[in-house]
KOLGU-4560 file (N, C-alpha, C; in nm, 3 decimals, padded with zeros to 5 digits):
<recs>
<n_xx: 01.683 n_yy: 10.094 n_zz: 24.930 ca_xx: 01.623 ca_yy: 10.121 ca_zz: 24.801 c_xx: 01.542 c_yy: 10.251 c_zz: 24.807 mol: A seq: 1 type: MET>
<n_xx: 01.478 n_yy: 10.275 n_zz: 24.920 ca_xx: 01.398 ca_yy: 10.396 ca_zz: 24.935 c_xx: 01.486 c_yy: 10.520 c_zz: 24.927 mol: A seq: 2 type: LYS>
<n_xx: 01.608 n_yy: 10.511 n_zz: 24.982 ca_xx: 01.696 ca_yy: 10.628 ca_zz: 24.981 c_xx: 01.740 c_yy: 10.666 c_zz: 24.840 mol: A seq: 3 type: SER>
<n_xx: 01.746 n_yy: 10.568 n_zz: 24.751 ca_xx: 01.782 ca_yy: 10.598 ca_zz: 24.612 c_xx: 01.666 c_yy: 10.664 c_zz: 24.540 mol: A seq: 4 type: ILE>
<n_xx: 01.544 n_yy: 10.613 n_zz: 24.561 ca_xx: 01.428 ca_yy: 10.668 ca_zz: 24.492 c_xx: 01.390 c_yy: 10.808 c_zz: 24.538 mol: A seq: 5 type: PHE>
<n_xx: 01.421 n_yy: 10.841 n_zz: 24.663 ca_xx: 01.388 ca_yy: 10.973 ca_zz: 24.716 c_xx: 01.512 c_yy: 11.063 c_zz: 24.724 mol: A seq: 6 type: PHE>
<n_xx: 01.620 n_yy: 11.025 n_zz: 24.657 ca_xx: 01.742 ca_yy: 11.104 ca_zz: 24.645 c_xx: 01.806 c_yy: 11.137 c_zz: 24.778 mol: A seq: 7 type: PHE>
<n_xx: 01.792 n_yy: 11.050 n_zz: 24.876 ca_xx: 01.861 ca_yy: 11.067 ca_zz: 25.003 c_xx: 02.006 c_yy: 11.022 c_zz: 24.993 mol: A seq: 8 type: ASP>
<n_xx: 02.033 n_yy: 10.925 n_zz: 24.909 ca_xx: 02.170 ca_yy: 10.884 ca_zz: 24.883 c_xx: 02.197 c_yy: 10.896 c_zz: 24.734 mol: A seq: 9 type: SER>
<n_xx: 02.322 n_yy: 10.921 n_zz: 24.701 ca_xx: 02.359 ca_yy: 10.943 ca_zz: 24.563 c_xx: 02.402 c_yy: 10.812 c_zz: 24.496 mol: A seq: 10 type: MET>
<n_xx: 02.353 n_yy: 10.791 n_zz: 24.377 ca_xx: 02.386 ca_yy: 10.672 ca_zz: 24.299 c_xx: 02.505 c_yy: 10.698 c_zz: 24.208 mol: A seq: 11 type: LEU>
<n_xx: 02.522 n_yy: 10.822 n_zz: 24.166 ca_xx: 02.625 ca_yy: 10.856 ca_zz: 24.068 c_xx: 02.767 c_yy: 10.825 c_zz: 24.114 mol: A seq: 12 type: THR>
<n_xx: 02.806 n_yy: 10.847 n_zz: 24.241 ca_xx: 02.943 ca_yy: 10.811 ca_zz: 24.279 c_xx: 02.976 c_yy: 10.663 c_zz: 24.256 mol: A seq: 13 type: PRO>
<n_xx: 02.878 n_yy: 10.577 n_zz: 24.271 ca_xx: 02.901 ca_yy: 10.435 ca_zz: 24.244 c_xx: 02.920 c_yy: 10.410 c_zz: 24.095 mol: A seq: 14 type: LYS>
<n_xx: 02.847 n_yy: 10.485 n_zz: 24.014 ca_xx: 02.858 ca_yy: 10.471 ca_zz: 23.869 c_xx: 02.991 c_yy: 10.527 c_zz: 23.820 mol: A seq: 15 type: ILE>
<n_xx: 03.040 n_yy: 10.634 n_zz: 23.884 ca_xx: 03.166 ca_yy: 10.695 ca_zz: 23.843 c_xx: 03.281 c_yy: 10.597 c_zz: 23.855 mol: A seq: 16 type: ILE>
<n_xx: 03.278 n_yy: 10.512 n_zz: 23.955 ca_xx: 03.383 ca_yy: 10.410 ca_zz: 23.969 c_xx: 03.385 c_yy: 10.316 c_zz: 23.850 mol: A seq: 17 type: THR>
<n_xx: 03.268 n_yy: 10.273 n_zz: 23.806 ca_xx: 03.260 ca_yy: 10.186 ca_zz: 23.688 c_xx: 03.305 c_yy: 10.260 c_zz: 23.563 mol: A seq: 18 type: ALA>
<n_xx: 03.267 n_yy: 10.387 n_zz: 23.551 ca_xx: 03.308 ca_yy: 10.467 ca_zz: 23.436 c_xx: 03.459 c_yy: 10.483 c_zz: 23.433 mol: A seq: 19 type: VAL>
<n_xx: 03.521 n_yy: 10.499 n_zz: 23.550 ca_xx: 03.667 ca_yy: 10.510 ca_zz: 23.557 c_xx: 03.735 c_yy: 10.386 c_zz: 23.500 mol: A seq: 20 type: TYR>
<n_xx: 03.687 n_yy: 10.269 n_zz: 23.540 ca_xx: 03.749 ca_yy: 10.146 ca_zz: 23.491 c_xx: 03.728 c_yy: 10.128 c_zz: 23.341 mol: A seq: 21 type: TRP>
<n_xx: 03.613 n_yy: 10.171 n_zz: 23.291 ca_xx: 03.588 ca_yy: 10.164 ca_zz: 23.147 c_xx: 03.682 c_yy: 10.259 c_zz: 23.072 mol: A seq: 22 type: ILE>
<n_xx: 03.697 n_yy: 10.381 n_zz: 23.123 ca_xx: 03.788 ca_yy: 10.477 ca_zz: 23.061 c_xx: 03.933 c_yy: 10.430 c_zz: 23.067 mol: A seq: 23 type: LEU>
<n_xx: 03.970 n_yy: 10.368 n_zz: 23.178 ca_xx: 04.106 ca_yy: 10.316 ca_zz: 23.191 c_xx: 04.132 c_yy: 10.205 c_zz: 23.090 mol: A seq: 24 type: LEU>
<n_xx: 04.036 n_yy: 10.115 n_zz: 23.074 ca_xx: 04.051 ca_yy: 10.007 ca_zz: 22.976 c_xx: 04.057 c_yy: 10.064 c_zz: 22.834 mol: A seq: 25 type: ALA>
<n_xx: 03.974 n_yy: 10.163 n_zz: 22.804 ca_xx: 03.977 ca_yy: 10.226 ca_zz: 22.672 c_xx: 04.111 c_yy: 10.293 c_zz: 22.647 mol: A seq: 26 type: ALA>
<n_xx: 04.166 n_yy: 10.355 n_zz: 22.749 ca_xx: 04.297 ca_yy: 10.419 ca_zz: 22.736 c_xx: 04.406 c_yy: 10.316 c_zz: 22.707 mol: A seq: 27 type: SER>
<n_xx: 04.402 n_yy: 10.206 n_zz: 22.779 ca_xx: 04.502 ca_yy: 10.101 ca_zz: 22.759 c_xx: 04.490 c_yy: 10.042 c_zz: 22.619 mol: A seq: 28 type: VAL>
<n_xx: 04.370 n_yy: 10.008 n_zz: 22.576 ca_xx: 04.352 ca_yy: 09.950 ca_zz: 22.443 c_xx: 04.389 c_yy: 10.048 c_zz: 22.332 mol: A seq: 29 type: PHE>
<n_xx: 04.354 n_yy: 10.175 n_zz: 22.350 ca_xx: 04.389 ca_yy: 10.276 ca_zz: 22.249 c_xx: 04.540 c_yy: 10.296 c_zz: 22.243 mol: A seq: 30 type: SER>
<n_xx: 04.602 n_yy: 10.304 n_zz: 22.359 ca_xx: 04.747 ca_yy: 10.321 ca_zz: 22.364 c_xx: 04.821 c_yy: 10.204 c_zz: 22.303 mol: A seq: 31 type: GLY>
<n_xx: 04.779 n_yy: 10.083 n_zz: 22.338 ca_xx: 04.844 ca_yy: 09.965 ca_zz: 22.281 c_xx: 04.818 c_yy: 09.954 c_zz: 22.131 mol: A seq: 32 type: LEU>
<n_xx: 04.697 n_yy: 09.990 n_zz: 22.090 ca_xx: 04.666 ca_yy: 09.988 ca_zz: 21.947 c_xx: 04.752 c_yy: 10.087 c_zz: 21.869 mol: A seq: 33 type: GLY>
<n_xx: 04.773 n_yy: 10.205 n_zz: 21.924 ca_xx: 04.857 ca_yy: 10.304 ca_zz: 21.857 c_xx: 05.004 c_yy: 10.263 c_zz: 21.859 mol: A seq: 34 type: ALA>
<n_xx: 05.047 n_yy: 10.195 n_zz: 21.965 ca_xx: 05.187 ca_yy: 10.153 ca_zz: 21.975 c_xx: 05.223 c_yy: 10.051 c_zz: 21.868 mol: A seq: 35 type: MET>
<n_xx: 05.134 n_yy: 09.957 n_zz: 21.846 ca_xx: 05.170 ca_yy: 09.843 ca_zz: 21.762 c_xx: 05.101 c_yy: 09.842 c_zz: 21.626 mol: A seq: 36 type: PHE>
<n_xx: 05.042 n_yy: 09.953 n_zz: 21.585 ca_xx: 04.982 ca_yy: 09.957 ca_zz: 21.452 c_xx: 05.070 c_yy: 10.039 c_zz: 21.360 mol: A seq: 37 type: SER>
<n_xx: 05.065 n_yy: 10.007 n_zz: 21.233 ca_xx: 05.142 ca_yy: 10.082 ca_zz: 21.135 c_xx: 05.073 c_yy: 10.214 c_zz: 21.102 mol: A seq: 38 type: ASP>
<n_xx: 04.941 n_yy: 10.219 n_zz: 21.118 ca_xx: 04.866 ca_yy: 10.338 ca_zz: 21.085 c_xx: 04.877 c_yy: 10.446 c_zz: 21.192 mol: A seq: 39 type: TYR>
<n_xx: 04.897 n_yy: 10.407 n_zz: 21.316 ca_xx: 04.903 ca_yy: 10.502 ca_zz: 21.428 c_xx: 05.030 c_yy: 10.583 c_zz: 21.425 mol: A seq: 40 type: GLY>
<n_xx: 05.050 n_yy: 10.660 n_zz: 21.528 ca_xx: 05.164 ca_yy: 10.751 ca_zz: 21.533 c_xx: 05.293 c_yy: 10.688 c_zz: 21.580 mol: A seq: 41 type: GLY>
<n_xx: 05.291 n_yy: 10.564 n_zz: 21.620 ca_xx: 05.413 ca_yy: 10.499 ca_zz: 21.664 c_xx: 05.412 c_yy: 10.470 c_zz: 21.813 mol: A seq: 42 type: GLY>
<n_xx: 05.525 n_yy: 10.419 n_zz: 21.857 ca_xx: 05.536 ca_yy: 10.372 ca_zz: 21.994 c_xx: 05.522 c_yy: 10.486 c_zz: 22.096 mol: A seq: 43 type: PHE>
<n_xx: 05.588 n_yy: 10.598 n_zz: 22.072 ca_xx: 05.584 ca_yy: 10.708 ca_zz: 22.168 c_xx: 05.446 c_yy: 10.772 c_zz: 22.176 mol: A seq: 44 type: LEU>
<n_xx: 05.377 n_yy: 10.782 n_zz: 22.062 ca_xx: 05.241 ca_yy: 10.837 ca_zz: 22.064 c_xx: 05.149 c_yy: 10.743 c_zz: 22.141 mol: A seq: 45 type: VAL>
<n_xx: 05.163 n_yy: 10.613 n_zz: 22.119 ca_xx: 05.083 ca_yy: 10.515 ca_zz: 22.192 c_xx: 05.111 c_yy: 10.520 c_zz: 22.340 mol: A seq: 46 type: GLY>
<n_xx: 05.236 n_yy: 10.537 n_zz: 22.376 ca_xx: 05.273 ca_yy: 10.548 ca_zz: 22.517 c_xx: 05.213 c_yy: 10.675 c_zz: 22.578 mol: A seq: 47 type: LEU>
<n_xx: 05.215 n_yy: 10.783 n_zz: 22.502 ca_xx: 05.154 ca_yy: 10.908 ca_zz: 22.548 c_xx: 05.004 c_yy: 10.894 c_zz: 22.567 mol: A seq: 48 type: GLY>
<n_xx: 04.937 n_yy: 10.825 n_zz: 22.474 ca_xx: 04.793 ca_yy: 10.800 ca_zz: 22.486 c_xx: 04.766 c_yy: 10.716 c_zz: 22.610 mol: A seq: 49 type: ILE>
<n_xx: 04.845 n_yy: 10.615 n_zz: 22.631 ca_xx: 04.825 ca_yy: 10.525 ca_zz: 22.745 c_xx: 04.842 c_yy: 10.600 c_zz: 22.877 mol: A seq: 50 type: LEU>
<n_xx: 04.951 n_yy: 10.673 n_zz: 22.891 ca_xx: 04.978 ca_yy: 10.743 ca_zz: 23.017 c_xx: 04.884 c_yy: 10.863 c_zz: 23.033 mol: A seq: 51 type: ILE>
<n_xx: 04.870 n_yy: 10.943 n_zz: 22.928 ca_xx: 04.783 ca_yy: 11.060 ca_zz: 22.935 c_xx: 04.637 c_yy: 11.024 c_zz: 22.957 mol: A seq: 52 type: GLY>
<n_xx: 04.593 n_yy: 10.918 n_zz: 22.891 ca_xx: 04.455 ca_yy: 10.874 ca_zz: 22.907 c_xx: 04.427 c_yy: 10.823 c_zz: 23.048 mol: A seq: 53 type: GLY>
<n_xx: 04.521 n_yy: 10.750 n_zz: 23.103 ca_xx: 04.504 ca_yy: 10.697 ca_zz: 23.239 c_xx: 04.501 c_yy: 10.811 c_zz: 23.341 mol: A seq: 54 type: ALA>
<n_xx: 04.592 n_yy: 10.906 n_zz: 23.327 ca_xx: 04.596 ca_yy: 11.019 ca_zz: 23.420 c_xx: 04.474 c_yy: 11.108 c_zz: 23.401 mol: A seq: 55 type: ILE>
<n_xx: 04.437 n_yy: 11.133 n_zz: 23.276 ca_xx: 04.321 ca_yy: 11.217 ca_zz: 23.248 c_xx: 04.192 c_yy: 11.158 c_zz: 23.302 mol: A seq: 56 type: GLY>
<n_xx: 04.175 n_yy: 11.027 n_zz: 23.284 ca_xx: 04.055 ca_yy: 10.960 ca_zz: 23.334 c_xx: 04.049 c_yy: 10.967 c_zz: 23.486 mol: A seq: 57 type: ALA>
<n_xx: 04.162 n_yy: 10.949 n_zz: 23.550 ca_xx: 04.168 ca_yy: 10.954 ca_zz: 23.697 c_xx: 04.133 c_yy: 11.094 c_zz: 23.749 mol: A seq: 58 type: ARG>
<n_xx: 04.192 n_yy: 11.196 n_zz: 23.687 ca_xx: 04.166 ca_yy: 11.333 ca_zz: 23.730 c_xx: 04.019 c_yy: 11.369 c_zz: 23.710 mol: A seq: 59 type: ILE>
<n_xx: 03.963 n_yy: 11.335 n_zz: 23.596 ca_xx: 03.823 ca_yy: 11.367 ca_zz: 23.566 c_xx: 03.729 c_yy: 11.301 c_zz: 23.666 mol: A seq: 60 type: TRP>
<n_xx: 03.753 n_yy: 11.173 n_zz: 23.693 ca_xx: 03.667 ca_yy: 11.101 ca_zz: 23.788 c_xx: 03.684 c_yy: 11.153 c_zz: 23.930 mol: A seq: 61 type: CYS>
<n_xx: 03.807 n_yy: 11.187 n_zz: 23.968 ca_xx: 03.829 ca_yy: 11.242 ca_zz: 24.102 c_xx: 03.759 c_yy: 11.377 c_zz: 24.119 mol: A seq: 62 type: GLU>
<n_xx: 03.760 n_yy: 11.459 n_zz: 24.015 ca_xx: 03.690 ca_yy: 11.588 ca_zz: 24.025 c_xx: 03.541 c_yy: 11.568 c_zz: 24.042 mol: A seq: 63 type: LEU>
<n_xx: 03.485 n_yy: 11.471 n_zz: 23.974 ca_xx: 03.342 ca_yy: 11.443 ca_zz: 23.991 c_xx: 03.313 c_yy: 11.393 c_zz: 24.132 mol: A seq: 64 type: LEU>
<n_xx: 03.397 n_yy: 11.306 n_zz: 24.184 ca_xx: 03.378 ca_yy: 11.253 ca_zz: 24.319 c_xx: 03.390 c_yy: 11.365 c_zz: 24.422 mol: A seq: 65 type: ILE>
<n_xx: 03.481 n_yy: 11.460 n_zz: 24.400 ca_xx: 03.496 ca_yy: 11.573 ca_zz: 24.492 c_xx: 03.366 c_yy: 11.652 c_zz: 24.501 mol: A seq: 66 type: VAL>
<n_xx: 03.298 n_yy: 11.671 n_zz: 24.389 ca_xx: 03.170 ca_yy: 11.743 ca_zz: 24.393 c_xx: 03.069 c_yy: 11.672 c_zz: 24.482 mol: A seq: 67 type: LEU>
<n_xx: 03.064 n_yy: 11.540 n_zz: 24.474 ca_xx: 02.969 ca_yy: 11.466 ca_zz: 24.556 c_xx: 03.011 c_yy: 11.465 c_zz: 24.703 mol: A seq: 68 type: PHE>
<n_xx: 03.141 n_yy: 11.467 n_zz: 24.730 ca_xx: 03.185 ca_yy: 11.474 ca_zz: 24.870 c_xx: 03.155 c_yy: 11.610 c_zz: 24.930 mol: A seq: 69 type: LYS>
<n_xx: 03.167 n_yy: 11.714 n_zz: 24.849 ca_xx: 03.129 ca_yy: 11.848 ca_zz: 24.896 c_xx: 02.982 c_yy: 11.848 c_zz: 24.932 mol: A seq: 70 type: ILE>
<n_xx: 02.899 n_yy: 11.788 n_zz: 24.847 ca_xx: 02.756 ca_yy: 11.779 ca_zz: 24.874 c_xx: 02.729 c_yy: 11.705 c_zz: 25.005 mol: A seq: 71 type: ASN>
<n_xx: 02.797 n_yy: 11.593 n_zz: 25.025 ca_xx: 02.777 ca_yy: 11.515 ca_zz: 25.148 c_xx: 02.817 c_yy: 11.595 c_zz: 25.271 mol: A seq: 72 type: ALA>
<n_xx: 02.928 n_yy: 11.667 n_zz: 25.262 ca_xx: 02.972 ca_yy: 11.748 ca_zz: 25.376 c_xx: 02.877 c_yy: 11.864 c_zz: 25.403 mol: A seq: 73 type: ASN>
<n_xx: 02.825 n_yy: 11.924 n_zz: 25.298 ca_xx: 02.727 ca_yy: 12.031 ca_zz: 25.317 c_xx: 02.599 c_yy: 11.979 c_zz: 25.381 mol: A seq: 74 type: LEU>
<n_xx: 02.559 n_yy: 11.857 n_zz: 25.346 ca_xx: 02.441 ca_yy: 11.797 ca_zz: 25.409 c_xx: 02.466 c_yy: 11.774 c_zz: 25.559 mol: A seq: 75 type: GLN>
<n_xx: 02.587 n_yy: 11.731 n_zz: 25.595 ca_xx: 02.619 ca_yy: 11.711 ca_zz: 25.736 c_xx: 02.614 c_yy: 11.843 c_zz: 25.812 mol: A seq: 76 type: LYS>
<n_xx: 02.667 n_yy: 11.948 n_zz: 25.751 ca_xx: 02.666 ca_yy: 12.079 ca_zz: 25.815 c_xx: 02.522 c_yy: 12.128 c_zz: 25.833 mol: A seq: 77 type: ILE>
<n_xx: 02.439 n_yy: 12.107 n_zz: 25.731 ca_xx: 02.297 ca_yy: 12.148 ca_zz: 25.739 c_xx: 02.224 c_yy: 12.070 c_zz: 25.847 mol: A seq: 78 type: ALA>
<n_xx: 02.255 n_yy: 11.942 n_zz: 25.862 ca_xx: 02.190 ca_yy: 11.862 ca_zz: 25.966 c_xx: 02.231 c_yy: 11.909 c_zz: 26.106 mol: A seq: 79 type: GLU>
<n_xx: 02.358 n_yy: 11.949 n_zz: 26.122 ca_xx: 02.405 ca_yy: 11.998 ca_zz: 26.251 c_xx: 02.339 c_yy: 12.131 c_zz: 26.286 mol: A seq: 80 type: LYS>
<n_xx: 02.320 n_yy: 12.215 n_zz: 26.187 ca_xx: 02.261 ca_yy: 12.346 ca_zz: 26.216 c_xx: 02.110 c_yy: 12.335 c_zz: 26.242 mol: A seq: 81 type: SER>
<n_xx: 02.045 n_yy: 12.227 n_zz: 26.193 ca_xx: 01.903 ca_yy: 12.207 ca_zz: 26.220 c_xx: 01.878 c_yy: 12.162 c_zz: 26.363 mol: A seq: 82 type: ASP>
<n_xx: 01.975 n_yy: 12.104 n_zz: 26.426 ca_xx: 01.956 ca_yy: 12.050 ca_zz: 26.561 c_xx: 01.960 c_yy: 12.154 c_zz: 26.663 mol: A seq: 83 type: GLN>
</recs>
């Protein structure tokens, strides 16, 4: 708990995982809603939303995680150079 309050460990990577699952669920519901509604663009548009949303959410979350991994690796390098 102390490491979270003094920013020794990052909390955001854990939150990004939850955000990914929320975005994935939103993509699935939006895609299915567009596929089977008369107001939406039809089956192919819904399929595009479903696939594009899932891939887009994954890419966005992976890019955020990469930033935090870069930070972790830089911290390791800084600790090695301090010794």
